[in-house]
N, C-alpha and C positions, 0 to 999 in steps of 0.2 A: 503496499499500500503506498502510495508517496505523502509526502508529506501534505503537500494540498488537501488531499481527500482525509488525510488523519485528523486533520484542520478541522475539516467541514464534522466530520461523523461525533468530535467534541461536545461541540459549539450544541448540533442538533441534539444528540444525547442528555446536556446539561438543559438546554431548556425545555425538553422535554419534562424533565424530574422537575424541573420549578412548573411548570404547568401541572402536574397531576397533583402536586403536593397545595400547589393555592388556588386552583382555578380559575387563577388569570388567564385573558385570551386574548390580551392585547399587546399593552407596556412591557416593553422589557424591564426587568425587574433593578434594581439600581443594589441590591444586593449580588449580581453576576457580571458585574459591570467588569471586574478583572478579567472577565473574557472577551470582553470589547480591546482591553490593552494589550492582547497577547502578541509578541514578534511573530508567531502563526500569521495570524490576520495579514503582513505583509506578503504573502502567498497567495493571498485572492486580492487584495489590492493595497497599496501602500500608498500612505499618506503622500509622497511626490509625486507615485500617480497622479491618482486625485487631482491633486494640483493641478498638475499641467494639462488635467481636463477643461478647467474652467477660464480659460484665457485670462488669469487676473492681471489688473493692471494696478502697479503700486499704488496708486490713491483711490483705488475703489472702497467702497462701502459694501461690506457682505456681511448677509445673512445665512447663517447654520442653523435650521428646524431639527433639533432633534441630535443634536453631537453627542450623547451621552456622556463617556466621562472624558472627551476632549480627543480623541484617537488620533483624527484628522487636522486639528484644530489649531494647534499649534504652528504645523508646516504652512497653513492657512494665512495665519497669522505674520508670519516671519512675512508672507510673501506681501503683505502691507505696507510698506514700511514707512508710507505717507497717508496711509488706510485706515478703517475700524474692519474688527470684525464684532459681528454683535452673534454669541450665542442662545440659541431660544430651547427649553426645552420644557417638558409637561413635570420633570422629578429634581426638584432644587436638592436634593440629594447628587444627581449627576452631575449638576452646576456646580458645585464645590469641588467636584472630584476634577472638571475639567480644568475649572481655575486653578486648581493646585496643580495641576501639569503647566497648564500657562505659564502659570508665573515664575515655577521653576526654569522656564527657557528666558526668562528675565524680561517679557512682553508685557507691554501696559496699552497695546492699543486695543484691548477686549471689551466687551461689557456683558451681561450678563442675565439674563429675563425669565424668570419663570413663567409658566399660564399654556393656553388651549392653542394650540395650531391653526384653529377653524375661528381666533377670532383676535390674531396680530395687534397686538397692543403699538404701531409704529403710523406716522404719515403714510400716506399714498406717495406713491412714486418716489422714498428716499434712498431706495438700494440699487446697486448695480447688480450684483450676482444676487440671488440667492438658492443654496444647494442643500439636499437631504439624501443621503446614503442609508440606506435600508428603512427607511423610517416610516416612508409613505403611510406601507400596509396595516402599520401601526396607529396610524390615526382613526376614529371609527369614520367622520365622513370626508373620505379620500377629496374628494371635488372641492368642498366646501376650501379645504388647508390648499388646494391648486388653486381659487379663486382669490383667498388672500395672499399667496402671493405673486399672483397677476398688480394686483390691490398695490403692494410695496414697492414693487420694481419700479424702475425708473422704465420711458417708452425704448431705449436701446437697451432696453436689462434684459438679465440672461438666467433661465430657471434652469437647474441641474439637476438630474434625476439618478440618482443609482442603487441597484438593485441587485442583490447579490446572493450566490447559492449560500443555501443553509438558512435561510430565511423561513422560516412557516408564514411568513406574511408576504411574501415574495409577490411581485405584480409582476403578470407578461407585457412583452414590451408592447403589444397589438392593442391590449387595454389601458397602459397608462398614455398612449397617441391617442385613443379616445376623449379619456378623460380629463388632457392637458385640451386637445382643439376646442373639448364643448366648455373650458375654462379662459379660450381666449388665446392658447397660445399654438404655434408651429413647429414646425420638424427644426433643427441647426443640423450642428452636429453630431454623430454618435460615435461611442467607443463599445469594442469586446461585443459578447454580444449572445446569444443563449441565455445563460442564469447569470452572468455575471456581464451586467452591460452598463453603460452611462449613458443617458439620453439629456442632450440641450435644445431647451427651445427658447423661442425669442418671445415676442408679442406680437398677434395678428396684426 
């Protein structure tokens, strides 16, 4: 078995055990955050690889919805020396972990807000980029989340959604495209394929 396949099996097994014990069917639990910061995740998608898919400018204002413990966040913040990264998560406990991870890299250009991704507390048209990694499927109302992303993006802004294998809430690309279109987006660049992809969208 490859390291990649082994990592997926560990993640899937722990998620099944947790859901069986707690009955939770949606939000990834902060109690299992250590899985999300495992170096084995690099075999699926490294922070640097994700950052390269976002077409970041150094002065961009970026929103990460569902950062969890901040596995990707530090890399993104480092690429925004004149910009800012806003982290938005349902669980304050996850944001605390992400803050520690980012501060460990002596980064000060990040903000942290807890709340509901279907009711983002930001003004219209303030972000250059909005991205989610293996998160949209956990939001009970997928399309409301996409509509909110559309609202807070600038006219020339980009929405980036990454889906990964091993996620029980995985969204197939065709279904994602349909939902994104209904929320006012049109396809732009895409990376990867099958169960491991990133789809970028612009405003239609």
